[in-house]
N, C-alpha and C positions, 0 to 999 in steps of 0.2 A: 770075588773081589772084596777086600776088607772095607768095612764101614769106617767112617772117620769121625773123630771127636776132637774138637778144638778146645784147648784148655790152657790157662795161664799157669806158670810155675807156682805162683802164690796160691791159687785155688787148689791145685793138686796137693801141695804139701800141707796146706791147712786142713783139707779133708782128711788126710791120712794121719797127721800128727797132732791134730787138736785134741786137747785133753784138759781135765780139770773142771772148774766151776765158773758159773756166771757171777760176776761181781757187779758193782754199781754202774759200771760203764765208763767212769772217768779215765780208766787205765788206757783206753783206746784213743784218747784224745791228744796225747803228747805229740803225735805226728802232725796234728792239725795246728798246734801252737808253734813248735820249734823244730819239728822233724825235717822240713825242707831246708831250713837254715843249717841244721847239723850236717846234712848230706853235703850241701854246698861248701861248708867250711872244710870238711875233710877232702872233698874233691879238688879244692883249690891247692892243696898241698901235693897233689900228684905231680910226677915228673912229666917232662915233655913227651916222652914215649908212651906214657900211660894213657888209658882211655876211661872216660866216665860215661855212665848211662848207655851201656853197650847192648844193643838189641840182639838177642839170641833166639833161635828157633830150631826145632828138629822134629823128625817123624820117628815114632817108636811103635812098632807093631807087636801086639800081644793078643793071642786068641782071636785072630781075625778082626781085631779092632785097631785101626791106625790112629794113634794118639798124636795130634799135632800140638806140640808143647811150645809155648813161647813166653818170653819175659825179658825184663831189662835188668842187666847186671849193673850194680852200683859202680864197681871199679874193676878194671883189668890192668894189673900192675906188672910191668916187665922189668926183670932184673937179669943180671948176667947168666946165672945158672938156673933160674926158675921163673915161672909165671904164677902170679897170685890172683885169685878171685876174691874181691873184697865185697863183703855184704855189710852195709852200715845200718845200725839200729840206734835210734835215739831213745832215751829213757829218763823218766823222772826219778827213778830209784837211785840210791847211792851205789856207786860202782862196786863197793866192797860186798854188796849183797848179791852181785851177779857172778856166778861161777861158770866154768866152761860148759857144764851140762845143764844149765838152768833152762835153756830154751831149745829143745830138740828141733822144733819147727824152723828156727833160724838156720841151724846147721843143714837141715834138709833143703831149704831154699838155696843156700850157697852151693851145696853139693850138686843140685840140679844144674845150676849154671856151669859148674865145673865139668860135669859130664857133657853138657852140650858143647862147651868150648873144646874139650879134648876130641870129641867126635868130629867136630867141624875142622879142626886143625890137624887131625890124625896124629895126635901126640899121646904119650903114655903116662905122664904124671903131671900133677898140678898142686899148687899150695892153696888151701882154702883158709880164708881169714874172716873172722867176725870182728867188726869194730863197733864198740858201744860208746855212745857219746852222752854224757850227763847234761841235760838241757840247761840247767841253771849255771853250772860252773864251766861247762865246755870241756871238762876232763874227759880223757879217752882211755879205753881199756881194750886190749886186743887178745884174741885167742887164735891159735893156728893149728892146722892139721894138714899133713901131707897125704895126698891121695893118689892111688894108681888107677889106671883105666879099668883094671879088673875089679878093684874094690867098688868103683863107682858104677860099673856095669851091674854088679850084684845089688847095689843100693837101688839103682833105677828099676831093676826088675821087681824087687820087693815093693817099691813105691807104686808102680803101675798095677801090680797084682792086687794090691789092697784097694785101689780105686776102681778096678775093672768091674766088680759086681754092680756097682752103682751105674757106671757108664753103660754096661750091657742092658740093664733094666731100662734106662732112659732111651736107648736106641730101640728096644723092643716096643716100648710105649709110643715112641714117635712113629714107628711104622704102623702100629695099630691105629693111631690117630689119623694119619694121612690117608690110609685105606678107607677108614670109616667116613671121612669127609667127602670122598669122591662120590659116594652114593647118597649123601645126605640131602633129603628134600626139605623145603620150607615146612616148619612144624605145624602150620595151620592149613585149613582147607583152602583158604583164599587170602589174598592181600587186602587190607583195608584201603580205603580211598587215599591215594598218594603214597602208600607204604612201599610199593615196589620202586617208585622213583627215589624215595629216601634211601632204601637199601642199595639201590644202584649207585647213588651218589657216594655212599660210604665205600662201596667196593672200588669204584673208580679212584677215589681219593687214596686208598691204600695202594692200588696198583700204580698210581702216578707218584706215590711218595709225597703227597701234598697235605695241605691243611683244609679242613671243611668246617664252616660255621653253619649250623642248622637250627632254625627256629621251628620246632616240631610240636604243635599244640597237643594238649592232653588228648589221649585216645589214638594217637598216631601209632602207638606200639613202639616207642622209642627204643626200648631195651632189645627186643628181638630184631628190630630194623637195623641196629648197629652190630649186635653180636653175630647174627647169622652171616652177613656178608664178610665180616672180619674172619670168622672161622673158615668160610669157603676160600678166602684169600690165602689162609695158612695152608690149606690143602693143595693149593697151586704154587706153594713155595714163595709167595709174595710177602710173607711175614712168618716169624717164628714164635712170637709171643704176643699176648694181648693183656694190656692193663685196663681194667674197667674201674674208673675213678669216680667216686661219689662221696658226698659228705653225709648222706642219709642212710640209716639202717634199712628203711623200707626199700630203697633203691638197690641196696646190696642183695636183699632177699629177692627182688625182681630179677636181678642178674642170675642168681642161683637157680631160680625157677625156669628162666629161659634156657639155661644150660641143661636142666633136667628134661625139659621138653625135647630138646635136640637129642639127648641121651636116649629117650624113649624111641626116637626115630633111627637109632643105631649109632649115634656119635660116641666115640671114645675120646674124651678130652679131660685132662686133669687140671682142675682149677682149685685155687686156695683162696679163702676169704680171710683177710687180716682184720681182727677185731682189736680195739684198744686194749692196752696191757691191763689197765685197772678193771676192765670188764671181764677178762678171761682168767685173771689170776686166781689160783686155787686157795691162796692164803687170805687171812683176814686183812692183813696189811700188805700193800704192794711194795715189798722191799727186796731187791735183788741182792741178797746177802747169803752166802753159802752156809753161814752159821745159823741163819734163821729159816731158810727155805730149802727143803729137801729136793725140790724140783730144780733149783739152781745149783745145789751141791752135786758135783760130778756130772753136770749136764753134758759137757763135751765128750765124756767117756761113753755116753749112751746114745747120743743124738744120731749117729750114723745108722745104727740098727733101727731106730724109730723111723727115720726117713725111708729106709728100704722097705720096712714093713707096711707103712701106709701107702707108698707108691705101688706096691705089689697088689694091694687089695682094694684101693678106693680111687674114685675119679673126682667126684664133687666133694672137696674137703672143706666143709663149712665149719662153723664154730663148734657144733656138737661133735662132729667127727674128729676134729683136731683134739678137742678136750678128751675124748675117749682114748685115743692113742697116746696122748700125753700122760694120762693117768697110768695106762698100761706100761709105758716105758719110763715113767717117773722123770719126765722132762717138762720144763717150763712151756706152757701152751703158747704163749706169745712168741718167744724166741723160736719155738718149733715152727710156727706159721711163717716166720721170716725166712728160716732155712728152707722151708718147702717152696716159698715163692720163687727161689732161684731154679727149682726143678720143674715147676708147674708150667703148663701151656698158657694158662690164664690166671691173672691175679685180680681179685676184687678187693678194693681197698680205698682208703681216704686219699684225697689229693696230695697230702703232705708226703706220702711215700715216694712221690716223684718230684715234687716241687720244693719241699722244705729242706734247706741245706742241713738242718739238724738231724733229720731222720731218713732222708732219701736212701734208696738202695745203693750201697757203696760198691758192691761186688759185681754190678752189671757193667760189663766192658762197653766201650764206645761202639764196637762192632755189633754187639748184641742189641744195644739200644737202636741201632740203625735198622734192625730187623723186628722192632717192637712197635705195635700199634697202641696209641693212647686213645681210649674212648672215654670222654669226659662228660658224664651225666650231670644235669642241673648246673651247667657251666656258668650260669649267671652268678652262682655263689663264689666262684673262684676269684673274682676281682677282690672282694674284701678279705677272703681267706688268704690270698697271696700278700695283701698288704700286711696282714698279721705275721705271715711267715718271714717276711723280709723286714720286720721291725724288731726293736729290742728296747728293753727298759731296765733301769737300775734305780734302787732307792738308797739314799744316804744312810738310813738307819741300819741297814744290814751290815755295812762296813764299819760303822761306828761300834756296833755290838761286837763284831769280830775283833776289832782292834783292842777293845777292852778285854775280851775273853782270852786273847793270846799274848797280851802284854806280860813279859816276864816268863812266858811259857814257850813261845816260838818267835824269835826275833824277826825272822824274815817275813812271816805272815803278819805279825803285828805292824811292821814297818810299811808293808805294801797296802794293807787294809787302811791304815791311817792316812797314807798318801791319797787314796781315793776319797776318803772322807774329807780331807783337807781341800781337794780340788772342788768338791761339791760345796763346801763352805764358801769358797771364792765365788762360786756362781750365786749363792744366796746373797752375798754382799753386793754383787754386781747388779742383780735384777730385783732384789727385794721380794716381798711376799706377793707374788702374782705368777701367772702362767704366760710364758713368752715363746715365740717361734723364732729360731735363729737359723740362718741358712747353712752355717758351717759347724762342724764338730768342735766341742770345746777343746782348746789347745792343751796338749800334753795328756789329755784324759785317756786316750787309747793306750799310750805308753805305760801309764800307771796300771791299767788293766792287764797288759801283757806281763808286767812284773808280778802282779798278784797271782795270775794264773800259774806261773812257774812255781811259786811258793806253795800255792794251794794244791797243785797236782802232786808235788813231791810229798806233801803231808798225807794226802789221801791215798797215794800209792803205798805209803808205809803202813797202811791199815787203820788210819784215823777214821772213826765213824761218827762224824759230826754232821747231822742233817742240815744245819744252817750253813755250814761251810760248803757242803755239796751243792745246795741251792744257789749260793752266791757264786760258786765256781761256774755252774752251767749258765747262769744269767750273764756273767762277765764274758764267758766264752761266746755266747750268742751275740753280744754287742761287738766283740772283736771281729767275729765273722761278718756281721752286717756292715761294719765300718769299711770292709774291703769293697763292698758294692756301692758305697755312699757317693752320690753325685748330685746333679741338680734336681733329680727326681725325688730326693729325700729332703727332710727338714728335721731339725732337732728341736723338740719341745722341752723346755725347762720349767718345771712346776714347783714353786716354793710355797709351802703351807706350814706355818708355824716352824717347828724344828725339822720338818721333813723336806728333802729336796729329791725330786725325781727327774732323771734325765732319760728322754725317750728318743731314739732314732726312729723316725716314722717314714715309711715308704708311701708317698702320695700316689705314685704312678708305677705299678709293678709290671707294666707291659713289656719293657725291655728284658727284664729278668725272666719273665714267663717265656718270652721268645727264645732267649739264649738256652734255657733248659729244654724247652720243647723241641727245638730244631735238632737236638741230638738223637731224637727218636725218628723212626721211619715215617710215620704219618700220625696226624693229630686230628681227631674229630671232636669238636666242641658242640654239644647239643643241649637244648633245654626247651621247655614249653614257653619260656618267657625270655628268650634271647633277643630282646627287643628294647630299643632300636638296635638292629643288627650292626649298623655302622659303628655305634658306640662300643658294643661288646667286642667287635672285631678289633678295634683299636686298643681297648683296654686289656685284651687277652693276648696281645702281641702279634696280631695278624696284620696283613697288608693287602694291597689291591690285587696281588697275584693269587690270593687264596680263593678257594671255592666257597660259594654261599648258596644256601637253599632255604626258601621259605615255604613250609608245608601248609596247605589249607587245613582247616579243622575238618576232621572226618565226620563231625556231627552236623545235623541240620540246624539252621538258625532258629527254627521253631521250637527247638528243645529248651531254649533259654530266653526268658523274658527279662529285658534289661530296662531299668528305670534310673533316671538321674533326678535327684532332688537338689536344686541349686541354692544351697545354703552356704554361707561363708564359715568354714571350720578353722579359719586362721586363729592363732592363739588369742588375739585380742577380742575375737567375736564369739568364743566358745560358750561363754555364760548364756548368751542370748539364744543359742541353738539347742540347749538341753531340752527345753519344752517341745519344740517341733520334732526333734529326733525321737523323743519318747512317744509322741503322738503317732509318728510314722511307723514305729515298731509295733505299737498296739494295733494300728489299722492293718498292717501287713499280715500279722499273725491271725487277725480276725477274718480277713478276706481270703487268705491262703494258708490254712492251718498246716502245721508240719514242724520240722526241725530246722532251726536257723542258727547261723553263727554271725555275730555282729563284731566287726573288727574296728578298733579305735587306734588313734595315733599315740595315746598315752594311757597309763593306768588311771591317772587323775580324772581325765575326761570320761573314761569308761565308768569309773566309780560314781561320778556325779549323775550320769544318766541312769545307772542301775538304782541308785538311791531314790531318784525321782519316780522311777517305775514302781518301786516298793511302797513309796508314799501313796501312790494312786491305788495300788492293789496289793495289800499285804499278803494276799494268797498267792501272788506271783512267785514262782520258784526258778529263778535264773541259776545257771551254773557259770561260775566266773573264774577266769584264769587269775592266778596270783603269782607274784615274782618267786623265782627259785623253786618251782614245783619239782618234786622228786619224780622218778620214773613211774612209780606206783600211782601217784596223784595224776600224772598225765594220762595213764591208761584208764583210770576211773573217770576222768573228764570225758574221754572219747567213748567209753563204754555207755555213757548216758545216751549217745546217739545210736540207739538201737533202731530197728525198723519203727516207722512212725506209729505211735500209739494213739489212744483216744485224745490225749492232751498234747498240745503243742509244747515244744521245748525250745528255749532260747539260750544259747551259750554266748558268753562275752569274752573276747580275747583281744590281744594286742597285735596290731599289724606288724609283720616282720618277725613275729615271735614263733614259738614252737608249734602253734596250731594253724599258722597261716600258710605253711607249705609242708610237703612231705607227709601229709595224711591223706588217706584214701577212704572217703565215706560215700560208697556207691548206693544207688537206688534210693529208697526212702529214708536212708540214714541222714541225708542232708537235703532239705527242700530248697534252701536258698541261703544267700549271704548278703549282708549289708556292710558296705565299706565306708567308713567315715573318714573323709579327708583324702589328700593325694599322696600321703605317705612320706612327705619331705622329712629327711633326717633333721634332728634338732640342730638349730643354729648354734655354732660355737667356734672356737679358735681353730680346731682341727679341720672342720669342713670349710671354713672361710679361707684357711691357708691353701687347701686344695683348690678352692674356687679361683684364687689368685694365680696359682701355679698353672692351671689349665687355661685361664684367660691369657696369661703371658705366653703360653705355648700356641696361641692362635685358635683355641677352641672357645666354645661358649662355656665359660667357667661355671656359671650358675647351673646350667643344665647338667654338666658332667659331675658336679659335686652334690647337687641337690635333686634336680628334677628326675633324671634317669634312674638313680638308685631308688627314689621314692616311688616312681611309677612301677618299678619292678615288684615292689612289695604289694601294690594294688593288683597287678596281674596275677601274682602268686595266690593271694587271698581269694580273688575271684575264680581262680582255676579249681577251687575245691568243689564247685557246685556240680558241673557235668563231668562225670567220671566214666560213663559207659554209654553205649548206643541206646540203652533203654531209659537213661536218666531224663527227667524233666526238672526244670528249676527256675528260680527267680534270683536276680542280682539287682541290688539297689546301690548306686554310687551316690554318696552324699557330699557334694562340694560344687560350688558354682564354676570352679576352674575346669571341671570335666566338660563344660560346654564350649570352652575356648578352642580355637582351631588347633593349637599346639597339642592339647590333650586328646582331642577327638582323633587326630592323626596317629596318636600312640595307642589308641584302643584297638584290640583285635577286631578283625573284620566282622566276626560273629557278634560283637557287642555294639556295633554302630547303629543298629536298627532299634534305637532306644526310645523310650517315652519319657517326656519331661514331666515330673510331678510339680505340684504347687510348692513354691519356696517357703 
């Protein structure tokens, strides 16, 4: 019995016919700006008997593989003596630059539809037409070709023959995967306390195609507790693909290690880790230009061989493995990882590859998404990350400079850049030199951006390599995209400072957009050690009452952590008076409990004041201090100081919510304790106050949603650095009188509540 492969016409022809080089990426965006309009404009001219957006499908068997091919034909035109298959393509290029044979992939797509139509209707000939529409002028250009069934049969055979080696390899690997999963045991000797319940909840969520919100404290074994049941569910055909989403490099490594453990137990599972482009780029400068980068030049001519090679020989395709094969085949490592993601069983990557409309996987079909599991690690980070993904900003200066640069050089670009600059000048006159929040988008602003995008894309597509123009293009494109989502959950910030005007579309509440994106996937598991309060995160991450919720107990004993509260006021107005008692407390703590400590402050200024006071008292004191904008090298050196406890105590000073307050793993004697100064409240300002008002008007406690809960999450993350294993012992000091209030005590983890109050 033949094995079946489901594939879209577009995926099939792009695999076989893609060729050439990677360019900057703007060329692919025309369809996002004007493509749909161009299609609709042409389709409105069709006759009554003609049909638009015609769904076609067929089965084509080759070498015992049944290819289920489907797609949507732009137009089916009926004339007296013939039928025409119309394939519409929008372009920013001038039509004179497009010849009949410019895009073989377009002909291939149209011929696929032609073959499917003839087979369905049992006809012998058809006319194939490519219609190109210039997005700015609306001009049209058509090419025709008459095709017989015999010609299309030969075309289809060659097309499928070229795709078959890849399809065959994927089917073989799929069979290996499913067979290996059947016998796969849990990769550890035993489950930790609560771990079996967590894994069971994840499995049930996937089987029921639901959403789970899990608060799983440090030590629960979150990574294996989510990946193992997800893999087992795949073996029972309850899912086809896993996305493991996280913002932290450490967590990506943890996911790779969990898969390696299962591999040692016999699992065959192909995973790919996607690393940011600028981190994996082989060149000094990350510039996707075929004239500059040999890995971009001719990329599409070599990529299919590279993909087949790595899929034949590797399973855990991490950064190093991908880089090795990318060097071997001379392909861009970043784009290589993206291509591999479509073939892999599991993808380990940042949240933005699923949720960010700018970079999310575009070739995953809706049906594939329905068979995909989303495992979202450190999900507490996703609220603010999503706000960023669904926000956009533009500065007046960029368009003023472009209007000056292109005056007399390109009339269209000069005119549209000037129009945006003029719109921003109007805002400056209206609001003066201040920052304001307005509920609605500035009138006519998006229309001006649309006009600019058409002109900019046309120029960029012609080969213009102006970095500033490219940056302005992508910034404007992001704002146009975000304007499509704009509703009462958004606000527009207009910030006028001297000659600069910044317009920012800000997403206050990303819950609905996260829900709309997430619901396209089969199941969604949000988990974190600090998904607390759970009700807040469930709401902010797009959940509802029908979703599953699980609160895991800490696997550690309460006796492992000594918790103290020093009830000082660390409110901004009282900070000066607390410097001395905080200094005394740190000296006393290190004296009575020698070891390595991290002290977290709400601001650099506050931290510096305390460090200076400590140095005044003891010039021999050697603190290590975080400073703004540390390089990766400097971060590693900072953490390297926390080696196993030596003869002398070590005190590190860091900012709460910063790079050292989460995502670091200092086990054993490397960290004796942590001191947390303050309740982590975000800085008061227009942005947070606007969010507070929005949530208050929506029937929530606005202050808690905008300030208290995000602040407390920083506290929980910082405190979570202390106990990292079953052998750890440690000390935690919380410095703020608010920690003794009922509201804050209720937000403390159970294992922190047996605290001792120090003298204020």
